[in-house]
All heavy atoms as a GROMACS GRO file, in nm:
protein
  634
    1MET      N    1   0.080  -0.119   0.004
    1MET     CA    2   0.002   0.002  -0.004
    1MET      C    3   0.086   0.123  -0.005
    1MET      O    4   0.178   0.136   0.078
    1MET     CB    5  -0.088   0.002   0.127
    1MET     CG    6  -0.184   0.112   0.131
    1MET     SD    7  -0.299   0.065   0.264
    1MET     CE    8  -0.360   0.227   0.303
    2LYS      N    9   0.063   0.212  -0.092
    2LYS     CA   10   0.138   0.339  -0.103
    2LYS      C   11   0.101   0.438   0.011
    2LYS      O   12  -0.010   0.447   0.042
    2LYS     CB   13   0.117   0.411  -0.240
    2LYS     CG   14   0.194   0.359  -0.350
    2LYS     CD   15   0.166   0.448  -0.468
    2LYS     CE   16   0.282   0.444  -0.563
    2LYS     NZ   17   0.261   0.522  -0.682
    3ALA      N   18   0.204   0.504   0.056
    3ALA     CA   19   0.184   0.616   0.161
    3ALA      C   20   0.116   0.737   0.084
    3ALA      O   21   0.159   0.765  -0.027
    3ALA     CB   22   0.306   0.653   0.226
    4ALA      N   23   0.026   0.801   0.152
    4ALA     CA   24  -0.028   0.921   0.092
    4ALA      C   25   0.074   1.026   0.081
    4ALA      O   26   0.150   1.057   0.169
    4ALA     CB   27  -0.147   0.970   0.181
    5ARG      N   28   0.081   1.091  -0.032
    5ARG     CA   29   0.176   1.199  -0.058
    5ARG      C   30   0.106   1.331  -0.022
    5ARG      O   31  -0.002   1.359  -0.065
    5ARG     CB   32   0.209   1.197  -0.206
    5ARG     CG   33   0.322   1.298  -0.245
    5ARG     CD   34   0.359   1.279  -0.387
    5ARG     NE   35   0.441   1.394  -0.419
    5ARG     CZ   36   0.482   1.418  -0.543
    5ARG    NH1   37   0.456   1.342  -0.634
    5ARG    NH2   38   0.562   1.521  -0.566
    6PRO      N   39   0.174   1.417   0.060
    6PRO     CA   40   0.112   1.543   0.092
    6PRO      C   41   0.094   1.635  -0.029
    6PRO      O   42   0.176   1.628  -0.117
    6PRO     CB   43   0.214   1.604   0.190
    6PRO     CG   44   0.340   1.530   0.175
    6PRO     CD   45   0.304   1.393   0.112
    7GLU      N   46  -0.010   1.707  -0.023
    7GLU     CA   47  -0.046   1.792  -0.138
    7GLU      C   48   0.064   1.895  -0.164
    7GLU      O   49   0.106   1.928  -0.275
    7GLU     CB   50  -0.181   1.858  -0.120
    7GLU     CG   51  -0.225   1.940  -0.242
    7GLU     CD   52  -0.363   1.992  -0.217
    7GLU    OE1   53  -0.453   1.911  -0.179
    7GLU    OE2   54  -0.390   2.110  -0.243
    8HIS      N   55   0.115   1.960  -0.056
    8HIS     CA   56   0.222   2.060  -0.069
    8HIS      C   57   0.338   2.015   0.018
    8HIS      O   58   0.332   2.031   0.144
    8HIS     CB   59   0.166   2.196  -0.015
    8HIS     CG   60   0.058   2.252  -0.100
    8HIS    ND1   61   0.084   2.305  -0.223
    8HIS    CD2   62  -0.076   2.265  -0.081
    8HIS    CE1   63  -0.029   2.345  -0.276
    8HIS    NE2   64  -0.121   2.324  -0.196
    9SER      N   65   0.435   1.957  -0.044
    9SER     CA   66   0.552   1.913   0.028
    9SER      C   67   0.650   2.032   0.046
    9SER      O   68   0.635   2.142  -0.020
    9SER     CB   69   0.625   1.798  -0.047
    9SER     OG   70   0.669   1.841  -0.168
   10ASP      N   71   0.737   2.016   0.138
   10ASP     CA   72   0.842   2.116   0.166
   10ASP      C   73   0.937   2.123   0.056
   10ASP      O   74   0.994   2.022   0.016
   10ASP     CB   75   0.908   2.082   0.300
   10ASP     CG   76   1.004   2.189   0.345
   10ASP    OD1   77   1.045   2.274   0.266
   10ASP    OD2   78   1.033   2.184   0.467
   11PRO      N   79   0.959   2.244  -0.013
   11PRO     CA   80   1.044   2.246  -0.124
   11PRO      C   81   1.186   2.212  -0.087
   11PRO      O   82   1.261   2.167  -0.175
   11PRO     CB   83   1.040   2.400  -0.160
   11PRO     CG   84   0.940   2.460  -0.078
   11PRO     CD   85   0.890   2.369   0.020
   12ARG      N   86   1.228   2.228   0.036
   12ARG     CA   87   1.362   2.189   0.075
   12ARG      C   88   1.380   2.037   0.063
   12ARG      O   89   1.486   1.993   0.026
   12ARG     CB   90   1.394   2.231   0.216
   12ARG     CG   91   1.404   2.380   0.230
   12ARG     CD   92   1.413   2.426   0.370
   12ARG     NE   93   1.288   2.399   0.439
   12ARG     CZ   94   1.253   2.431   0.560
   12ARG    NH1   95   1.336   2.493   0.632
   12ARG    NH2   96   1.132   2.401   0.609
   13ASP      N   97   1.273   1.964   0.085
   13ASP     CA   98   1.284   1.817   0.069
   13ASP      C   99   1.306   1.782  -0.080
   13ASP      O  100   1.384   1.690  -0.108
   13ASP     CB  101   1.158   1.743   0.121
   13ASP     CG  102   1.145   1.758   0.274
   13ASP    OD1  103   1.250   1.777   0.338
   13ASP    OD2  104   1.037   1.741   0.321
   14THR      N  105   1.235   1.853  -0.167
   14THR     CA  106   1.253   1.827  -0.306
   14THR      C  107   1.397   1.861  -0.354
   14THR      O  108   1.454   1.788  -0.429
   14THR     CB  109   1.150   1.916  -0.394
   14THR    OG1  110   1.020   1.882  -0.340
   14THR    CG2  111   1.161   1.891  -0.536
   15LEU      N  112   1.445   1.975  -0.303
   15LEU     CA  113   1.579   2.016  -0.335
   15LEU      C  114   1.685   1.916  -0.285
   15LEU      O  115   1.784   1.893  -0.351
   15LEU     CB  116   1.607   2.156  -0.284
   15LEU     CG  117   1.526   2.267  -0.354
   15LEU    CD1  118   1.547   2.400  -0.282
   15LEU    CD2  119   1.568   2.279  -0.500
   16ARG      N  120   1.660   1.869  -0.166
   16ARG     CA  121   1.756   1.768  -0.104
   16ARG      C  122   1.755   1.639  -0.183
   16ARG      O  123   1.862   1.574  -0.192
   16ARG     CB  124   1.719   1.745   0.041
   16ARG     CG  125   1.755   1.850   0.130
   16ARG     CD  126   1.727   1.817   0.281
   16ARG     NE  127   1.728   1.933   0.360
   16ARG     CZ  128   1.626   1.987   0.416
   16ARG    NH1  129   1.505   1.925   0.409
   16ARG    NH2  130   1.631   2.102   0.495
   17SER      N  131   1.644   1.602  -0.231
   17SER     CA  132   1.633   1.473  -0.306
   17SER      C  133   1.687   1.479  -0.444
   17SER      O  134   1.706   1.380  -0.513
   17SER     CB  135   1.486   1.425  -0.312
   17SER     OG  136   1.404   1.514  -0.392
   18GLY      N  137   1.720   1.602  -0.493
   18GLY     CA  138   1.780   1.615  -0.621
   18GLY      C  139   1.691   1.689  -0.720
   18GLY      O  140   1.572   1.668  -0.726
   19LEU      N  141   1.752   1.780  -0.789
   19LEU     CA  142   1.683   1.860  -0.890
   19LEU      C  143   1.700   1.795  -1.023
   19LEU      O  144   1.797   1.720  -1.046
   19LEU     CB  145   1.732   2.003  -0.896
   19LEU     CG  146   1.685   2.089  -0.775
   19LEU    CD1  147   1.772   2.215  -0.768
   19LEU    CD2  148   1.539   2.121  -0.785
   20PRO      N  149   1.621   1.829  -1.121
   20PRO     CA  150   1.641   1.777  -1.259
   20PRO      C  151   1.779   1.817  -1.312
   20PRO      O  152   1.834   1.920  -1.270
   20PRO     CB  153   1.529   1.840  -1.338
   20PRO     CG  154   1.430   1.896  -1.242
   20PRO     CD  155   1.503   1.921  -1.114
   21ASP      N  156   1.829   1.734  -1.399
   21ASP     CA  157   1.962   1.764  -1.460
   21ASP      C  158   1.936   1.847  -1.587
   21ASP      O  159   1.982   1.807  -1.693
   21ASP     CB  160   2.024   1.629  -1.493
   21ASP     CG  161   2.170   1.656  -1.534
   21ASP    OD1  162   2.232   1.762  -1.501
   21ASP    OD2  163   2.231   1.570  -1.606
   22ARG      N  164   1.864   1.956  -1.573
   22ARG     CA  165   1.837   2.048  -1.683
   22ARG      C  166   1.797   2.180  -1.628
   22ARG      O  167   1.768   2.192  -1.502
   22ARG     CB  168   1.721   1.991  -1.769
   22ARG     CG  169   1.590   1.982  -1.695
   22ARG     CD  170   1.479   1.937  -1.787
   22ARG     NE  171   1.354   1.914  -1.709
   22ARG     CZ  172   1.274   2.005  -1.668
   22ARG    NH1  173   1.294   2.138  -1.693
   22ARG    NH2  174   1.161   1.979  -1.596
   23TYR      N  175   1.799   2.288  -1.709
   23TYR     CA  176   1.757   2.418  -1.662
   23TYR      C  177   1.607   2.413  -1.637
   23TYR      O  178   1.533   2.350  -1.711
   23TYR     CB  179   1.794   2.523  -1.757
   23TYR     CG  180   1.944   2.540  -1.766
   23TYR    CD1  181   2.012   2.521  -1.881
   23TYR    CD2  182   2.015   2.573  -1.652
   23TYR    CE1  183   2.151   2.537  -1.890
   23TYR    CE2  184   2.155   2.594  -1.655
   23TYR     CZ  185   2.221   2.579  -1.776
   23TYR     OH  186   2.351   2.592  -1.776
   24LEU      N  187   1.560   2.486  -1.538
   24LEU     CA  188   1.420   2.489  -1.501
   24LEU      C  189   1.349   2.605  -1.570
   24LEU      O  190   1.405   2.710  -1.583
   24LEU     CB  191   1.403   2.504  -1.350
   24LEU     CG  192   1.479   2.399  -1.264
   24LEU    CD1  193   1.476   2.442  -1.115
   24LEU    CD2  194   1.413   2.267  -1.280
   25THR      N  195   1.223   2.583  -1.605
   25THR     CA  196   1.135   2.688  -1.658
   25THR      C  197   1.071   2.752  -1.537
   25THR      O  198   1.066   2.708  -1.431
   25THR     CB  199   1.026   2.628  -1.752
   25THR    OG1  200   0.943   2.548  -1.671
   25THR    CG2  201   1.092   2.545  -1.860
   26PRO      N  202   1.015   2.875  -1.568
   26PRO     CA  203   0.934   2.938  -1.452
   26PRO      C  204   0.824   2.847  -1.402
   26PRO      O  205   0.795   2.845  -1.287
   26PRO     CB  206   0.875   3.062  -1.522
   26PRO     CG  207   0.978   3.096  -1.629
   26PRO     CD  208   1.021   2.960  -1.680
   27GLU      N  209   0.766   2.771  -1.489
   27GLU     CA  210   0.658   2.675  -1.449
   27GLU      C  211   0.712   2.567  -1.362
   27GLU      O  212   0.653   2.530  -1.254
   27GLU     CB  213   0.587   2.612  -1.570
   27GLU     CG  214   0.507   2.708  -1.654
   27GLU     CD  215   0.590   2.790  -1.757
   27GLU    OE1  216   0.709   2.773  -1.765
   27GLU    OE2  217   0.532   2.879  -1.815
   28ASP      N  218   0.836   2.523  -1.398
   28ASP     CA  219   0.902   2.418  -1.309
   28ASP      C  220   0.927   2.475  -1.171
   28ASP      O  221   0.908   2.407  -1.067
   28ASP     CB  222   1.038   2.376  -1.369
   28ASP     CG  223   1.026   2.298  -1.496
   28ASP    OD1  224   0.923   2.235  -1.520
   28ASP    OD2  225   1.122   2.304  -1.575
   29LEU      N  226   0.980   2.600  -1.166
   29LEU     CA  227   1.009   2.665  -1.043
   29LEU      C  228   0.883   2.683  -0.953
   29LEU      O  229   0.889   2.656  -0.834
   29LEU     CB  230   1.084   2.794  -1.068
   29LEU     CG  231   1.131   2.865  -0.951
   29LEU    CD1  232   1.249   2.780  -0.880
   29LEU    CD2  233   1.205   3.000  -0.994
   30ALA      N  234   0.781   2.728  -1.019
   30ALA     CA  235   0.656   2.746  -0.943
   30ALA      C  236   0.606   2.614  -0.886
   30ALA      O  237   0.566   2.611  -0.767
   30ALA     CB  238   0.550   2.811  -1.035
   31ALA      N  239   0.608   2.509  -0.960
   31ALA     CA  240   0.563   2.378  -0.915
   31ALA      C  241   0.655   2.330  -0.802
   31ALA      O  242   0.614   2.279  -0.702
   31ALA     CB  243   0.560   2.281  -1.029
   32LEU      N  244   0.786   2.346  -0.822
   32LEU     CA  245   0.880   2.301  -0.725
   32LEU      C  246   0.868   2.366  -0.588
   32LEU      O  247   0.875   2.300  -0.483
   32LEU     CB  248   1.023   2.331  -0.778
   32LEU     CG  249   1.143   2.296  -0.686
   32LEU    CD1  250   1.155   2.143  -0.675
   32LEU    CD2  251   1.267   2.360  -0.743
   33LEU      N  252   0.834   2.491  -0.591
   33LEU     CA  253   0.822   2.569  -0.466
   33LEU      C  254   0.682   2.585  -0.423
   33LEU      O  255   0.653   2.650  -0.320
   33LEU     CB  256   0.889   2.714  -0.489
   33LEU     CG  257   1.037   2.709  -0.516
   33LEU    CD1  258   1.090   2.851  -0.544
   33LEU    CD2  259   1.116   2.645  -0.406
   34SER      N  260   0.586   2.527  -0.497
   34SER     CA  261   0.443   2.532  -0.462
   34SER      C  262   0.394   2.678  -0.450
   34SER      O  263   0.325   2.711  -0.350
   34SER     CB  264   0.415   2.452  -0.332
   34SER     OG  265   0.453   2.318  -0.347
   35VAL      N  266   0.429   2.758  -0.541
   35VAL     CA  267   0.381   2.895  -0.550
   35VAL      C  268   0.318   2.923  -0.683
   35VAL      O  269   0.349   2.851  -0.781
   35VAL     CB  270   0.499   2.997  -0.524
   35VAL    CG1  271   0.563   2.976  -0.386
   35VAL    CG2  272   0.604   2.993  -0.629
   36PRO      N  273   0.232   3.020  -0.688
   36PRO     CA  274   0.174   3.057  -0.819
   36PRO      C  275   0.280   3.102  -0.922
   36PRO      O  276   0.383   3.164  -0.878
   36PRO     CB  277   0.077   3.175  -0.785
   36PRO     CG  278   0.050   3.161  -0.642
   36PRO     CD  279   0.176   3.103  -0.582
   37LEU      N  280   0.256   3.075  -1.041
   37LEU     CA  281   0.343   3.122  -1.152
   37LEU      C  282   0.367   3.270  -1.143
   37LEU      O  283   0.480   3.320  -1.164
   37LEU     CB  284   0.293   3.080  -1.284
   37LEU     CG  285   0.381   3.115  -1.406
   37LEU    CD1  286   0.526   3.046  -1.392
   37LEU    CD2  287   0.316   3.066  -1.531
   38GLU      N  288   0.265   3.348  -1.114
   38GLU     CA  289   0.275   3.491  -1.110
   38GLU      C  290   0.374   3.532  -0.999
   38GLU      O  291   0.443   3.639  -1.009
   38GLU     CB  292   0.141   3.559  -1.088
   38GLU     CG  293   0.144   3.714  -1.098
   38GLU     CD  294   0.203   3.763  -1.226
   38GLU    OE1  295   0.173   3.703  -1.335
   38GLU    OE2  296   0.279   3.859  -1.214
   39THR      N  297   0.385   3.460  -0.895
   39THR     CA  298   0.489   3.484  -0.790
   39THR      C  299   0.627   3.474  -0.851
   39THR      O  300   0.713   3.563  -0.814
   39THR     CB  301   0.468   3.396  -0.668
   39THR    OG1  302   0.337   3.413  -0.616
   39THR    CG2  303   0.572   3.420  -0.559
   40VAL      N  304   0.653   3.377  -0.925
   40VAL     CA  305   0.786   3.360  -0.987
   40VAL      C  306   0.814   3.482  -1.075
   40VAL      O  307   0.923   3.536  -1.068
   40VAL     CB  308   0.793   3.229  -1.069
   40VAL    CG1  309   0.924   3.215  -1.144
   40VAL    CG2  310   0.773   3.110  -0.973
   41TYR      N  311   0.720   3.525  -1.158
   41TYR     CA  312   0.742   3.642  -1.240
   41TYR      C  313   0.758   3.769  -1.155
   41TYR      O  314   0.836   3.851  -1.193
   41TYR     CB  315   0.620   3.661  -1.340
   41TYR     CG  316   0.626   3.553  -1.446
   41TYR    CD1  317   0.502   3.482  -1.472
   41TYR    CD2  318   0.731   3.522  -1.518
   41TYR    CE1  319   0.502   3.385  -1.575
   41TYR    CE2  320   0.737   3.421  -1.615
   41TYR     CZ  321   0.616   3.356  -1.644
   41TYR     OH  322   0.613   3.259  -1.740
   42ALA      N  323   0.681   3.784  -1.047
   42ALA     CA  324   0.696   3.902  -0.960
   42ALA      C  325   0.838   3.903  -0.893
   42ALA      O  326   0.903   4.002  -0.884
   42ALA     CB  327   0.589   3.905  -0.850
   43TRP      N  328   0.885   3.787  -0.851
   43TRP     CA  329   1.026   3.777  -0.799
   43TRP      C  330   1.124   3.822  -0.900
   43TRP      O  331   1.216   3.893  -0.868
   43TRP     CB  332   1.055   3.639  -0.754
   43TRP     CG  333   0.987   3.581  -0.631
   43TRP    CD1  334   0.930   3.654  -0.533
   43TRP    CD2  335   0.980   3.445  -0.598
   43TRP    NE1  336   0.882   3.566  -0.437
   43TRP    CE2  337   0.909   3.442  -0.474
   43TRP    CE3  338   1.017   3.324  -0.659
   43TRP    CZ2  339   0.881   3.317  -0.412
   43TRP    CZ3  340   0.987   3.203  -0.591
   43TRP    CH2  341   0.923   3.206  -0.469
   44ARG      N  342   1.108   3.788  -1.028
   44ARG     CA  343   1.203   3.820  -1.124
   44ARG      C  344   1.199   3.973  -1.151
   44ARG      O  345   1.302   4.037  -1.162
   44ARG     CB  346   1.172   3.747  -1.256
   44ARG     CG  347   1.271   3.778  -1.370
   44ARG     CD  348   1.276   3.665  -1.466
   44ARG     NE  349   1.355   3.702  -1.580
   44ARG     CZ  350   1.486   3.709  -1.582
   44ARG    NH1  351   1.562   3.665  -1.478
   44ARG    NH2  352   1.546   3.740  -1.695
   45ARG      N  353   1.072   4.029  -1.161
   45ARG     CA  354   1.064   4.176  -1.175
   45ARG      C  355   1.128   4.254  -1.057
   45ARG      O  356   1.193   4.357  -1.081
   45ARG     CB  357   0.915   4.217  -1.183
   45ARG     CG  358   0.852   4.196  -1.317
   45ARG     CD  359   0.717   4.260  -1.332
   45ARG     NE  360   0.620   4.225  -1.227
   45ARG     CZ  361   0.538   4.121  -1.225
   45ARG    NH1  362   0.548   4.033  -1.324
   45ARG    NH2  363   0.461   4.099  -1.120
   46LYS      N  364   1.104   4.206  -0.941
   46LYS     CA  365   1.163   4.270  -0.819
   46LYS      C  366   1.303   4.234  -0.791
   46LYS      O  367   1.368   4.288  -0.698
   46LYS     CB  368   1.077   4.235  -0.699
   46LYS     CG  369   0.932   4.286  -0.705
   46LYS     CD  370   0.853   4.231  -0.590
   46LYS     CE  371   0.713   4.271  -0.598
   46LYS     NZ  372   0.633   4.215  -0.486
   47ARG      N  373   1.354   4.132  -0.865
   47ARG     CA  374   1.493   4.076  -0.838
   47ARG      C  375   1.512   4.024  -0.697
   47ARG      O  376   1.614   4.048  -0.636
   47ARG     CB  377   1.596   4.177  -0.877
   47ARG     CG  378   1.595   4.220  -1.019
   47ARG     CD  379   1.694   4.330  -1.047
   47ARG     NE  380   1.669   4.388  -1.180
   47ARG     CZ  381   1.739   4.370  -1.284
   47ARG    NH1  382   1.840   4.285  -1.273
   47ARG    NH2  383   1.711   4.421  -1.398
   48THR      N  384   1.410   3.956  -0.647
   48THR     CA  385   1.418   3.902  -0.513
   48THR      C  386   1.419   3.748  -0.511
   48THR      O  387   1.445   3.689  -0.408
   48THR     CB  388   1.293   3.944  -0.427
   48THR    OG1  389   1.170   3.899  -0.491
   48THR    CG2  390   1.288   4.095  -0.414
   49GLY      N  391   1.390   3.686  -0.623
   49GLY     CA  392   1.386   3.537  -0.627
   49GLY      C  393   1.522   3.480  -0.674
   49GLY      O  394   1.620   3.553  -0.682
   50PRO      N  395   1.519   3.354  -0.710
   50PRO     CA  396   1.647   3.293  -0.755
   50PRO      C  397   1.683   3.359  -0.892
   50PRO      O  398   1.594   3.396  -0.972
   50PRO     CB  399   1.601   3.146  -0.776
   50PRO     CG  400   1.454   3.133  -0.768
   50PRO     CD  401   1.409   3.261  -0.699
   51PRO      N  402   1.812   3.372  -0.915
   51PRO     CA  403   1.856   3.438  -1.034
   51PRO      C  404   1.820   3.346  -1.156
   51PRO      O  405   1.844   3.226  -1.158
   51PRO     CB  406   2.006   3.449  -1.020
   51PRO     CG  407   2.042   3.352  -0.921
   51PRO     CD  408   1.924   3.327  -0.826
   52GLY      N  409   1.767   3.416  -1.258
   52GLY     CA  410   1.735   3.347  -1.383
   52GLY      C  411   1.818   3.408  -1.498
   52GLY      O  412   1.878   3.506  -1.479
   53PHE      N  413   1.803   3.348  -1.612
   53PHE     CA  414   1.871   3.401  -1.728
   53PHE      C  415   1.785   3.374  -1.850
   53PHE      O  416   1.697   3.294  -1.844
   53PHE     CB  417   2.010   3.344  -1.751
   53PHE     CG  418   2.010   3.193  -1.764
   53PHE    CD1  419   2.012   3.136  -1.887
   53PHE    CD2  420   2.007   3.110  -1.659
   53PHE    CE1  421   2.015   2.995  -1.915
   53PHE    CE2  422   2.003   2.965  -1.675
   53PHE     CZ  423   2.012   2.916  -1.794
   54ARG      N  424   1.810   3.450  -1.956
   54ARG     CA  425   1.737   3.436  -2.075
   54ARG      C  426   1.808   3.347  -2.184
   54ARG      O  427   1.930   3.359  -2.197
   54ARG     CB  428   1.711   3.575  -2.140
   54ARG     CG  429   1.604   3.649  -2.066
   54ARG     CD  430   1.543   3.756  -2.152
   54ARG     NE  431   1.427   3.806  -2.091
   54ARG     CZ  432   1.304   3.763  -2.098
   54ARG    NH1  433   1.285   3.657  -2.175
   54ARG    NH2  434   1.198   3.814  -2.041
   55VAL      N  435   1.728   3.270  -2.244
   55VAL     CA  436   1.775   3.190  -2.365
   55VAL      C  437   1.678   3.238  -2.474
   55VAL      O  438   1.564   3.195  -2.478
   55VAL     CB  439   1.769   3.041  -2.340
   55VAL    CG1  440   1.812   2.967  -2.470
   55VAL    CG2  441   1.848   2.998  -2.224
   56GLY      N  442   1.722   3.340  -2.552
   56GLY     CA  443   1.631   3.398  -2.645
   56GLY      C  444   1.520   3.472  -2.571
   56GLY      O  445   1.550   3.552  -2.484
   57LYS      N  446   1.394   3.439  -2.593
   57LYS     CA  447   1.281   3.498  -2.518
   57LYS      C  448   1.239   3.421  -2.401
   57LYS      O  449   1.149   3.458  -2.325
   57LYS     CB  450   1.166   3.522  -2.617
   57LYS     CG  451   1.106   3.393  -2.667
   57LYS     CD  452   0.986   3.428  -2.755
   57LYS     CE  453   0.918   3.302  -2.800
   57LYS     NZ  454   0.799   3.316  -2.872
   58HIS      N  455   1.312   3.308  -2.373
   58HIS     CA  456   1.269   3.224  -2.260
   58HIS      C  457   1.351   3.240  -2.140
   58HIS      O  458   1.476   3.261  -2.146
   58HIS     CB  459   1.280   3.076  -2.313
   58HIS     CG  460   1.202   3.046  -2.432
   58HIS    ND1  461   1.068   3.026  -2.428
   58HIS    CD2  462   1.242   3.033  -2.557
   58HIS    CE1  463   1.026   3.002  -2.554
   58HIS    NE2  464   1.127   3.010  -2.638
   59VAL      N  465   1.290   3.233  -2.017
   59VAL     CA  466   1.366   3.247  -1.891
   59VAL      C  467   1.387   3.112  -1.845
   59VAL      O  468   1.304   3.019  -1.849
   59VAL     CB  469   1.276   3.327  -1.788
   59VAL    CG1  470   1.353   3.333  -1.653
   59VAL    CG2  471   1.250   3.469  -1.837
   60ARG      N  472   1.512   3.086  -1.788
   60ARG     CA  473   1.552   2.959  -1.736
   60ARG      C  474   1.624   2.985  -1.605
   60ARG      O  475   1.677   3.090  -1.584
   60ARG     CB  476   1.643   2.880  -1.833
   60ARG     CG  477   1.573   2.843  -1.964
   60ARG     CD  478   1.465   2.738  -1.934
   60ARG     NE  479   1.396   2.691  -2.057
   60ARG     CZ  480   1.281   2.742  -2.101
   60ARG    NH1  481   1.221   2.836  -2.039
   60ARG    NH2  482   1.227   2.690  -2.214
   61TYR      N  483   1.620   2.881  -1.518
   61TYR     CA  484   1.686   2.882  -1.388
   61TYR      C  485   1.779   2.770  -1.373
   61TYR      O  486   1.746   2.656  -1.401
   61TYR     CB  487   1.578   2.878  -1.278
   61TYR     CG  488   1.490   2.998  -1.278
   61TYR    CD1  489   1.365   3.003  -1.355
   61TYR    CD2  490   1.519   3.112  -1.203
   61TYR    CE1  491   1.284   3.107  -1.357
   61TYR    CE2  492   1.432   3.226  -1.211
   61TYR     CZ  493   1.320   3.223  -1.288
   61TYR     OH  494   1.240   3.330  -1.290
   62ASP      N  495   1.899   2.798  -1.322
   62ASP     CA  496   1.997   2.691  -1.305
   62ASP      C  497   1.957   2.621  -1.169
   62ASP      O  498   1.949   2.693  -1.066
   62ASP     CB  499   2.137   2.757  -1.291
   62ASP     CG  500   2.247   2.653  -1.270
   62ASP    OD1  501   2.218   2.538  -1.223
   62ASP    OD2  502   2.364   2.686  -1.304
   63PRO      N  503   1.943   2.492  -1.168
   63PRO     CA  504   1.901   2.425  -1.040
   63PRO      C  505   2.000   2.448  -0.930
   63PRO      O  506   1.952   2.455  -0.815
   63PRO     CB  507   1.902   2.274  -1.074
   63PRO     CG  508   1.881   2.271  -1.230
   63PRO     CD  509   1.951   2.397  -1.280
   64ALA      N  510   2.124   2.452  -0.951
   64ALA     CA  511   2.224   2.482  -0.842
   64ALA      C  512   2.199   2.619  -0.784
   64ALA      O  513   2.207   2.637  -0.661
   64ALA     CB  514   2.364   2.469  -0.896
   65ARG      N  515   2.173   2.716  -0.864
   65ARG     CA  516   2.145   2.857  -0.814
   65ARG      C  517   2.007   2.856  -0.737
   65ARG      O  518   1.998   2.928  -0.640
   65ARG     CB  519   2.142   2.954  -0.927
   65ARG     CG  520   2.266   2.957  -1.014
   65ARG     CD  521   2.387   3.040  -0.986
   65ARG     NE  522   2.360   3.175  -0.928
   65ARG     CZ  523   2.376   3.283  -1.003
   65ARG    NH1  524   2.401   3.286  -1.132
   65ARG    NH2  525   2.358   3.405  -0.940
   66VAL      N  526   1.913   2.780  -0.786
   66VAL     CA  527   1.788   2.773  -0.714
   66VAL      C  528   1.807   2.710  -0.575
   66VAL      O  529   1.759   2.764  -0.475
   66VAL     CB  530   1.680   2.694  -0.792
   66VAL    CG1  531   1.556   2.664  -0.713
   66VAL    CG2  532   1.644   2.764  -0.926
   67ARG      N  533   1.884   2.604  -0.570
   67ARG     CA  534   1.919   2.540  -0.445
   67ARG      C  535   1.986   2.638  -0.349
   67ARG      O  536   1.952   2.649  -0.231
   67ARG     CB  537   2.003   2.420  -0.466
   67ARG     CG  538   2.042   2.345  -0.335
   67ARG     CD  539   2.127   2.226  -0.358
   67ARG     NE  540   2.067   2.122  -0.438
   67ARG     CZ  541   2.109   2.085  -0.563
   67ARG    NH1  542   2.212   2.149  -0.617
   67ARG    NH2  543   2.042   1.989  -0.625
   68ASP      N  544   2.083   2.714  -0.402
   68ASP     CA  545   2.156   2.810  -0.320
   68ASP      C  546   2.060   2.918  -0.265
   68ASP      O  547   2.067   2.957  -0.145
   68ASP     CB  548   2.271   2.880  -0.398
   68ASP     CG  549   2.378   2.787  -0.427
   68ASP    OD1  550   2.391   2.677  -0.376
   68ASP    OD2  551   2.460   2.821  -0.524
   69TRP      N  552   1.971   2.961  -0.352
   69TRP     CA  553   1.872   3.065  -0.315
   69TRP      C  554   1.781   3.016  -0.200
   69TRP      O  555   1.756   3.086  -0.102
   69TRP     CB  556   1.794   3.116  -0.430
   69TRP     CG  557   1.682   3.213  -0.404
   69TRP    CD1  558   1.711   3.352  -0.386
   69TRP    CD2  559   1.550   3.200  -0.377
   69TRP    NE1  560   1.589   3.414  -0.360
   69TRP    CE2  561   1.492   3.325  -0.352
   69TRP    CE3  562   1.470   3.080  -0.381
   69TRP    CZ2  563   1.359   3.330  -0.326
   69TRP    CZ3  564   1.332   3.100  -0.355
   69TRP    CH2  565   1.278   3.227  -0.328
   70VAL      N  566   1.726   2.891  -0.215
   70VAL     CA  567   1.639   2.833  -0.109
   70VAL      C  568   1.716   2.817   0.017
   70VAL      O  569   1.663   2.848   0.127
   70VAL     CB  570   1.579   2.700  -0.161
   70VAL    CG1  571   1.513   2.626  -0.045
   70VAL    CG2  572   1.485   2.720  -0.268
   71THR      N  573   1.846   2.777   0.008
   71THR     CA  574   1.926   2.766   0.134
   71THR      C  575   1.937   2.900   0.200
   71THR      O  576   1.927   2.906   0.326
   71THR     CB  577   2.065   2.708   0.094
   71THR    OG1  578   2.047   2.581   0.035
   71THR    CG2  579   2.148   2.692   0.222
   72GLN      N  580   1.957   3.006   0.130
   72GLN     CA  581   1.974   3.138   0.182
   72GLN      C  582   1.837   3.183   0.248
   72GLN      O  583   1.838   3.240   0.362
   72GLN     CB  584   2.006   3.243   0.076
   72GLN     CG  585   2.150   3.232   0.027
   72GLN     CD  586   2.175   3.330  -0.094
   72GLN    OE1  587   2.085   3.383  -0.145
   72GLN    NE2  588   2.300   3.344  -0.121
   73GLN      N  589   1.727   3.148   0.184
   73GLN     CA  590   1.595   3.194   0.233
   73GLN      C  591   1.562   3.112   0.366
   73GLN      O  592   1.490   3.165   0.449
   73GLN     CB  593   1.489   3.163   0.132
   73GLN     CG  594   1.506   3.235   0.005
   73GLN     CD  595   1.526   3.385   0.021
   73GLN    OE1  596   1.440   3.449   0.078
   73GLN    NE2  597   1.634   3.436  -0.030
   74THR      N  598   1.614   2.994   0.381
   74THR     CA  599   1.578   2.913   0.493
   74THR      C  600   1.689   2.915   0.604
   74THR      O  601   1.670   2.848   0.707
   74THR     CB  602   1.556   2.766   0.447
   74THR    OG1  603   1.672   2.713   0.389
   74THR    CG2  604   1.430   2.757   0.354
   75ALA      N  605   1.788   2.989   0.585
   75ALA     CA  606   1.896   3.005   0.687
   75ALA      C  607   1.834   3.071   0.804
   75ALA      O  608   1.747   3.155   0.801
   75ALA     CB  609   2.010   3.088   0.630
   76PRO      N  610   1.881   3.031   0.928
   76PRO     CA  611   1.827   3.088   1.054
   76PRO      C  612   1.842   3.247   1.061
   76PRO      O  613   1.753   3.304   1.122
   76PRO     CB  614   1.919   3.024   1.164
   76PRO     CG  615   1.972   2.902   1.101
   76PRO     CD  616   1.985   2.931   0.952
   77ASP      N  617   1.940   3.299   1.001
   77ASP     CA  618   1.959   3.441   1.011
   77ASP      C  619   1.886   3.522   0.904
   77ASP      O  620   1.893   3.644   0.894
   77ASP     CB  621   2.107   3.482   1.012
   77ASP     CG  622   2.179   3.432   0.886
   77ASP    OD1  623   2.128   3.345   0.823
   77ASP    OD2  624   2.283   3.494   0.862
   78ALA      N  625   1.820   3.448   0.805
   78ALA     CA  626   1.750   3.513   0.699
   78ALA      C  627   1.621   3.570   0.751
   78ALA      O  628   1.540   3.508   0.823
   78ALA     CB  629   1.711   3.414   0.587
   79ALA      N  630   1.598   3.701   0.725
   79ALA     CA  631   1.477   3.763   0.777
   79ALA      C  632   1.427   3.874   0.681
   79ALA      O  633   1.491   3.925   0.606
   79ALA     CB  634   1.494   3.817   0.915
   0.00000   0.00000   0.00000
C-alpha cells in the first residue's frame, strides 16, 4: 500500500532529493516551490527570487542557483 503524498511538500525536501539535470522553466520553479506562476514572475521583476537568465525569449533557472537561493531563504539568520 502506497503512503499518501502530501499535497504541498516542503520545497527543501525536493531540493535535497535532487533537482532535474536540466535548466528549469518558470513553471518548473513554481511547481517545485508550490507557489503561483505569477509569484515567480513577480520575484523576477523585483529581483528578489532565484537568479534566472534568458535563452532567447525564454527564462531559465539553474538548479544549483535555485538550491543556493532556497538555502539562503531558509537560513536561521534570513529575515
